[in-house]
N, CA, C and O atoms as a GROMACS GRO file, in nm:
protein
  336
    1MET      N    1  -0.322   2.971   0.363
    1MET     CA    2  -0.296   3.006   0.502
    1MET      C    3  -0.241   3.155   0.513
    1MET      O    4  -0.177   3.208   0.421
    2LEU      N    5  -0.270   3.214   0.626
    2LEU     CA    6  -0.219   3.353   0.644
    2LEU      C    7  -0.069   3.356   0.644
    2LEU      O    8  -0.005   3.271   0.707
    3GLY      N    9  -0.008   3.456   0.572
    3GLY     CA   10   0.138   3.462   0.566
    3GLY      C   11   0.204   3.384   0.462
    3GLY      O   12   0.325   3.392   0.447
    4ASP      N   13   0.125   3.302   0.382
    4ASP     CA   14   0.188   3.223   0.273
    4ASP      C   15   0.231   3.318   0.161
    4ASP      O   16   0.168   3.422   0.139
    5ALA      N   17   0.340   3.282   0.090
    5ALA     CA   18   0.366   3.350  -0.034
    5ALA      C   19   0.312   3.282  -0.156
    5ALA      O   20   0.286   3.161  -0.154
    6VAL      N   21   0.295   3.359  -0.264
    6VAL     CA   22   0.250   3.309  -0.383
    6VAL      C   23   0.354   3.318  -0.492
    6VAL      O   24   0.410   3.426  -0.511
    7TYR      N   25   0.381   3.214  -0.563
    7TYR     CA   26   0.488   3.199  -0.658
    7TYR      C   27   0.425   3.178  -0.801
    7TYR      O   28   0.331   3.101  -0.818
    8GLU      N   29   0.480   3.249  -0.900
    8GLU     CA   30   0.438   3.232  -1.032
    8GLU      C   31   0.486   3.096  -1.096
    8GLU      O   32   0.420   3.042  -1.184
    9ALA      N   33   0.600   3.043  -1.050
    9ALA     CA   34   0.653   2.918  -1.096
    9ALA      C   35   0.569   2.808  -1.035
    9ALA      O   36   0.526   2.817  -0.920
   10THR      N   37   0.547   2.700  -1.116
   10THR     CA   38   0.468   2.589  -1.068
   10THR      C   39   0.545   2.515  -0.962
   10THR      O   40   0.480   2.460  -0.872
   11ALA      N   41   0.676   2.507  -0.962
   11ALA     CA   42   0.762   2.448  -0.859
   11ALA      C   43   0.772   2.533  -0.734
   11ALA      O   44   0.842   2.496  -0.639
   12GLU      N   45   0.700   2.651  -0.730
   12GLU     CA   46   0.705   2.742  -0.625
   12GLU      C   47   0.848   2.777  -0.580
   12GLU      O   48   0.928   2.811  -0.667
   13ARG      N   49   0.885   2.772  -0.454
   13ARG     CA   50   1.015   2.820  -0.403
   13ARG      C   51   1.126   2.736  -0.450
   13ARG      O   52   1.242   2.775  -0.437
   14TRP      N   53   1.097   2.617  -0.506
   14TRP     CA   54   1.200   2.519  -0.537
   14TRP      C   55   1.234   2.531  -0.689
   14TRP      O   56   1.308   2.447  -0.740
   15HIS      N   57   1.182   2.634  -0.763
   15HIS     CA   58   1.216   2.661  -0.902
   15HIS      C   59   1.361   2.688  -0.918
   15HIS      O   60   1.415   2.771  -0.845
   16PRO      N   61   1.432   2.620  -1.016
   16PRO     CA   62   1.571   2.656  -1.033
   16PRO      C   63   1.603   2.784  -1.094
   16PRO      O   64   1.536   2.824  -1.189
   17ASP      N   65   1.701   2.851  -1.047
   17ASP     CA   66   1.742   2.980  -1.104
   17ASP      C   67   1.873   2.964  -1.179
   17ASP      O   68   1.949   2.871  -1.155
   18LEU      N   69   1.898   3.055  -1.270
   18LEU     CA   70   2.020   3.056  -1.349
   18LEU      C   71   2.076   3.198  -1.352
   18LEU      O   72   2.006   3.294  -1.385
   19ALA      N   73   2.200   3.208  -1.316
   19ALA     CA   74   2.279   3.336  -1.327
   19ALA      C   75   2.411   3.314  -1.382
   19ALA      O   76   2.477   3.216  -1.348
   20ALA      N   77   2.457   3.403  -1.467
   20ALA     CA   78   2.584   3.392  -1.536
   20ALA      C   79   2.640   3.531  -1.567
   20ALA      O   80   2.564   3.626  -1.590
   21ARG      N   81   2.766   3.540  -1.568
   21ARG     CA   82   2.833   3.676  -1.590
   21ARG      C   83   2.960   3.639  -1.681
   21ARG      O   84   3.032   3.542  -1.656
   22TRP      N   85   2.978   3.720  -1.779
   22TRP     CA   86   3.100   3.717  -1.865
   22TRP      C   87   3.164   3.856  -1.856
   22TRP      O   88   3.094   3.956  -1.872
   23SER      N   89   3.294   3.863  -1.831
   23SER     CA   90   3.363   3.988  -1.840
   23SER      C   91   3.499   3.971  -1.904
   23SER      O   92   3.560   3.864  -1.903
   24HIS      N   93   3.545   4.085  -1.961
   24HIS     CA   94   3.667   4.079  -2.044
   24HIS      C   95   3.716   4.222  -2.051
   24HIS      O   96   3.637   4.315  -2.043
   25TYR      N   97   3.843   4.238  -2.066
   25TYR     CA   98   3.900   4.374  -2.092
   25TYR      C   99   3.977   4.381  -2.216
   25TYR      O  100   4.038   4.284  -2.260
   26ILE      N  101   3.973   4.503  -2.277
   26ILE     CA  102   4.052   4.522  -2.395
   26ILE      C  103   4.115   4.662  -2.375
   26ILE      O  104   4.050   4.766  -2.378
   27GLY      N  105   4.250   4.653  -2.355
   27GLY     CA  106   4.313   4.782  -2.324
   27GLY      C  107   4.259   4.854  -2.194
   27GLY      O  108   4.266   4.798  -2.084
   28ASN      N  109   4.206   4.977  -2.209
   28ASN     CA  110   4.158   5.055  -2.094
   28ASN      C  111   4.011   5.025  -2.075
   28ASN      O  112   3.949   5.081  -1.984
   29VAL      N  113   3.952   4.939  -2.157
   29VAL     CA  114   3.803   4.916  -2.144
   29VAL      C  115   3.773   4.778  -2.084
   29VAL      O  116   3.826   4.676  -2.127
   30ASP      N  117   3.682   4.782  -1.977
   30ASP     CA  118   3.632   4.666  -1.922
   30ASP      C  119   3.492   4.643  -1.967
   30ASP      O  120   3.414   4.738  -1.964
   31LEU      N  121   3.451   4.521  -2.009
   31LEU     CA  122   3.316   4.494  -2.058
   31LEU      C  123   3.263   4.381  -1.977
   31LEU      O  124   3.341   4.296  -1.933
   32ALA      N  125   3.129   4.375  -1.956
   32ALA     CA  126   3.065   4.265  -1.882
   32ALA      C  127   2.917   4.247  -1.936
   32ALA      O  128   2.850   4.340  -1.979
   33VAL      N  129   2.876   4.120  -1.930
   33VAL     CA  130   2.735   4.089  -1.966
   33VAL      C  131   2.694   3.993  -1.860
   33VAL      O  132   2.766   3.898  -1.830
   34SER      N  133   2.569   4.018  -1.799
   34SER     CA  134   2.514   3.931  -1.701
   34SER      C  135   2.375   3.896  -1.735
   34SER      O  136   2.301   3.976  -1.793
   35VAL      N  137   2.339   3.773  -1.699
   35VAL     CA  138   2.206   3.719  -1.733
   35VAL      C  139   2.152   3.651  -1.603
   35VAL      O  140   2.228   3.589  -1.528
   36PHE      N  141   2.019   3.666  -1.581
   36PHE     CA  142   1.957   3.600  -1.474
   36PHE      C  143   1.816   3.553  -1.521
   36PHE      O  144   1.745   3.630  -1.585
   37ARG      N  145   1.776   3.425  -1.488
   37ARG     CA  146   1.656   3.376  -1.520
   37ARG      C  147   1.604   3.290  -1.390
   37ARG      O  148   1.666   3.194  -1.346
   38GLY      N  149   1.500   3.331  -1.344
   38GLY     CA  150   1.441   3.260  -1.227
   38GLY      C  151   1.351   3.344  -1.144
   38GLY      O  152   1.300   3.444  -1.193
   39THR      N  153   1.329   3.310  -1.025
   39THR     CA  154   1.232   3.375  -0.931
   39THR      C  155   1.296   3.513  -0.890
   39THR      O  156   1.410   3.524  -0.844
   40SER      N  157   1.215   3.614  -0.911
   40SER     CA  158   1.251   3.750  -0.862
   40SER      C  159   1.273   3.754  -0.711
   40SER      O  160   1.200   3.692  -0.635
   41ARG      N  161   1.372   3.826  -0.671
   41ARG     CA  162   1.408   3.843  -0.528
   41ARG      C  163   1.322   3.956  -0.464
   41ARG      O  164   1.318   3.968  -0.342
   42LYS      N  165   1.252   4.038  -0.547
   42LYS     CA  166   1.168   4.146  -0.490
   42LYS      C  167   1.023   4.110  -0.520
   42LYS      O  168   0.976   4.116  -0.633
   43PRO      N  169   0.955   4.072  -0.414
   43PRO     CA  170   0.806   4.038  -0.442
   43PRO      C  171   0.725   4.159  -0.456
   43PRO      O  172   0.754   4.266  -0.403
   44ARG      N  173   0.615   4.137  -0.536
   44ARG     CA  174   0.505   4.240  -0.534
   44ARG      C  175   0.411   4.200  -0.434
   44ARG      O  176   0.403   4.082  -0.402
   45LEU      N  177   0.331   4.299  -0.374
   45LEU     CA  178   0.237   4.262  -0.273
   45LEU      C  179   0.103   4.254  -0.342
   45LEU      O  180   0.066   4.339  -0.423
   46MET      N  181   0.030   4.143  -0.305
   46MET     CA  182  -0.097   4.114  -0.365
   46MET      C  183  -0.212   4.112  -0.255
   46MET      O  184  -0.195   4.049  -0.150
   47LEU      N  185  -0.312   4.172  -0.276
   47LEU     CA  186  -0.429   4.184  -0.185
   47LEU      C  187  -0.532   4.070  -0.225
   47LEU      O  188  -0.587   4.067  -0.335
   48LEU      N  189  -0.549   3.983  -0.132
   48LEU     CA  190  -0.648   3.872  -0.160
   48LEU      C  191  -0.758   3.877  -0.060
   48LEU      O  192  -0.732   3.912   0.055
   49GLY      N  193  -0.880   3.844  -0.098
   49GLY     CA  194  -0.992   3.829   0.000
   49GLY      C  195  -0.989   3.680   0.035
   49GLY      O  196  -0.976   3.592  -0.050
   50ARG      N  197  -1.003   3.658   0.168
   50ARG     CA  198  -1.007   3.531   0.223
   50ARG      C  199  -1.112   3.528   0.325
   50ARG      O  200  -1.090   3.572   0.437
   51GLY      N  201  -1.227   3.476   0.291
   51GLY     CA  202  -1.338   3.471   0.380
   51GLY      C  203  -1.386   3.617   0.406
   51GLY      O  204  -1.422   3.689   0.312
   52ASP      N  205  -1.387   3.656   0.526
   52ASP     CA  206  -1.428   3.789   0.572
   52ASP      C  207  -1.318   3.885   0.572
   52ASP      O  208  -1.344   4.004   0.594
   53ALA      N  209  -1.193   3.844   0.550
   53ALA     CA  210  -1.072   3.928   0.571
   53ALA      C  211  -0.990   3.945   0.440
   53ALA      O  212  -0.986   3.857   0.354
   54ALA      N  213  -0.930   4.059   0.433
   54ALA     CA  214  -0.835   4.076   0.321
   54ALA      C  215  -0.691   4.044   0.372
   54ALA      O  216  -0.651   4.076   0.484
   55VAL      N  217  -0.622   3.980   0.284
   55VAL     CA  218  -0.487   3.942   0.325
   55VAL      C  219  -0.384   3.993   0.225
   55VAL      O  220  -0.406   3.979   0.105
   56LEU      N  221  -0.274   4.053   0.268
   56LEU     CA  222  -0.170   4.100   0.188
   56LEU      C  223  -0.059   3.993   0.175
   56LEU      O  224   0.003   3.961   0.276
   57LEU      N  225  -0.032   3.937   0.058
   57LEU     CA  226   0.072   3.837   0.032
   57LEU      C  227   0.174   3.876  -0.067
   57LEU      O  228   0.148   3.948  -0.163
   58PRO      N  229   0.295   3.824  -0.041
   58PRO     CA  230   0.408   3.856  -0.134
   58PRO      C  231   0.389   3.763  -0.256
   58PRO      O  232   0.363   3.644  -0.240
   59LEU      N  233   0.402   3.823  -0.384
   59LEU     CA  234   0.385   3.738  -0.503
   59LEU      C  235   0.530   3.749  -0.568
   59LEU      O  236   0.579   3.858  -0.599
   60TYR      N  237   0.592   3.634  -0.586
   60TYR     CA  238   0.728   3.628  -0.650
   60TYR      C  239   0.708   3.583  -0.796
   60TYR      O  240   0.676   3.467  -0.825
   61ASN      N  241   0.726   3.676  -0.883
   61ASN     CA  242   0.716   3.652  -1.032
   61ASN      C  243   0.845   3.583  -1.080
   61ASN      O  244   0.947   3.583  -1.012
   62LEU      N  245   0.836   3.526  -1.199
   62LEU     CA  246   0.951   3.469  -1.275
   62LEU      C  247   1.020   3.593  -1.341
   62LEU      O  248   0.950   3.686  -1.382
   63ASN      N  249   1.149   3.598  -1.352
   63ASN     CA  250   1.218   3.716  -1.409
   63ASN      C  251   1.323   3.672  -1.502
   63ASN      O  252   1.397   3.578  -1.474
   64ASP      N  253   1.331   3.740  -1.618
   64ASP     CA  254   1.443   3.717  -1.709
   64ASP      C  255   1.505   3.860  -1.725
   64ASP      O  256   1.441   3.961  -1.755
   65GLN      N  257   1.642   3.852  -1.699
   65GLN     CA  258   1.710   3.984  -1.693
   65GLN      C  259   1.849   3.971  -1.760
   65GLN      O  260   1.924   3.876  -1.737
   66VAL      N  261   1.881   4.076  -1.848
   66VAL     CA  262   2.010   4.078  -1.912
   66VAL      C  263   2.070   4.217  -1.883
   66VAL      O  264   1.995   4.314  -1.896
   67SER      N  265   2.192   4.236  -1.845
   67SER     CA  266   2.255   4.362  -1.819
   67SER      C  267   2.389   4.369  -1.888
   67SER      O  268   2.458   4.268  -1.904
   68PHE      N  269   2.428   4.494  -1.929
   68PHE     CA  270   2.556   4.519  -1.996
   68PHE      C  271   2.623   4.628  -1.918
   68PHE      O  272   2.559   4.723  -1.872
   69GLU      N  273   2.760   4.612  -1.902
   69GLU     CA  274   2.832   4.705  -1.831
   69GLU      C  275   2.963   4.741  -1.902
   69GLU      O  276   3.025   4.654  -1.964
   70ALA      N  277   3.007   4.868  -1.896
   70ALA     CA  278   3.130   4.902  -1.962
   70ALA      C  279   3.196   5.008  -1.870
   70ALA      O  280   3.127   5.090  -1.809
   71GLN      N  281   3.336   5.005  -1.861
   71GLN     CA  282   3.410   5.095  -1.785
   71GLN      C  283   3.534   5.128  -1.872
   71GLN      O  284   3.597   5.040  -1.930
   72TRP      N  285   3.566   5.257  -1.878
   72TRP     CA  286   3.686   5.303  -1.944
   72TRP      C  287   3.773   5.367  -1.843
   72TRP      O  288   3.726   5.454  -1.771
   73THR      N  289   3.904   5.329  -1.831
   73THR     CA  290   3.984   5.384  -1.734
   73THR      C  291   4.097   5.468  -1.807
   73THR      O  292   4.163   5.420  -1.899
   74ARG      N  293   4.115   5.603  -1.757
   74ARG     CA  294   4.213   5.682  -1.806
   74ARG      C  295   4.285   5.745  -1.684
   74ARG      O  296   4.228   5.834  -1.622
   75GLY      N  297   4.408   5.702  -1.648
   75GLY     CA  298   4.475   5.758  -1.533
   75GLY      C  299   4.394   5.718  -1.403
   75GLY      O  300   4.366   5.601  -1.374
   76ALA      N  301   4.363   5.823  -1.331
   76ALA     CA  302   4.278   5.803  -1.208
   76ALA      C  303   4.135   5.821  -1.233
   76ALA      O  304   4.056   5.818  -1.138
   77THR      N  305   4.093   5.841  -1.361
   77THR     CA  306   3.949   5.861  -1.391
   77THR      C  307   3.888   5.738  -1.440
   77THR      O  308   3.947   5.672  -1.526
   78LEU      N  309   3.772   5.700  -1.394
   78LEU     CA  310   3.693   5.587  -1.437
   78LEU      C  311   3.563   5.640  -1.502
   78LEU      O  312   3.496   5.722  -1.438
   79TRP      N  313   3.525   5.602  -1.617
   79TRP     CA  314   3.395   5.629  -1.679
   79TRP      C  315   3.322   5.503  -1.685
   79TRP      O  316   3.370   5.406  -1.744
   80LYS      N  317   3.204   5.499  -1.624
   80LYS     CA  318   3.130   5.371  -1.617
   80LYS      C  319   2.986   5.387  -1.674
   80LYS      O  320   2.923   5.492  -1.660
   81LYS      N  321   2.939   5.284  -1.734
   81LYS     CA  322   2.798   5.276  -1.778
   81LYS      C  323   2.748   5.130  -1.744
   81LYS      O  324   2.806   5.031  -1.791
   82GLY      N  325   2.650   5.121  -1.668
   82GLY     CA  326   2.594   4.993  -1.627
   82GLY      C  327   2.441   4.998  -1.610
   82GLY      O  328   2.375   5.092  -1.656
   83PRO      N  329   2.388   4.898  -1.544
   83PRO     CA  330   2.245   4.906  -1.521
   83PRO      C  331   2.204   5.010  -1.421
   83PRO      O  332   2.279   5.043  -1.329
   84PRO      N  333   2.090   5.059  -1.438
   84PRO     CA  334   2.042   5.164  -1.347
   84PRO      C  335   2.021   5.120  -1.208
   84PRO      O  336   1.981   5.200  -1.123
   0.00000   0.00000   0.00000
């Protein structure tokens, strides 16, 4: 049907997602690790031929993501490194 989305997961939009974050500080250093597993929130656009017309549909891929973050505090200065 025109305007339908396409999902990589067999459960389509009902596929369960998992997100978790751990954070801790040691002295002036803050550390964090985040993980995500599930359906991407940013669809890719896919061009499909349907009959005589071409249709542009959003494709939601499954995504596995891990990120690390670190911050060092010294006085009023913060030095940070995290995901781009």
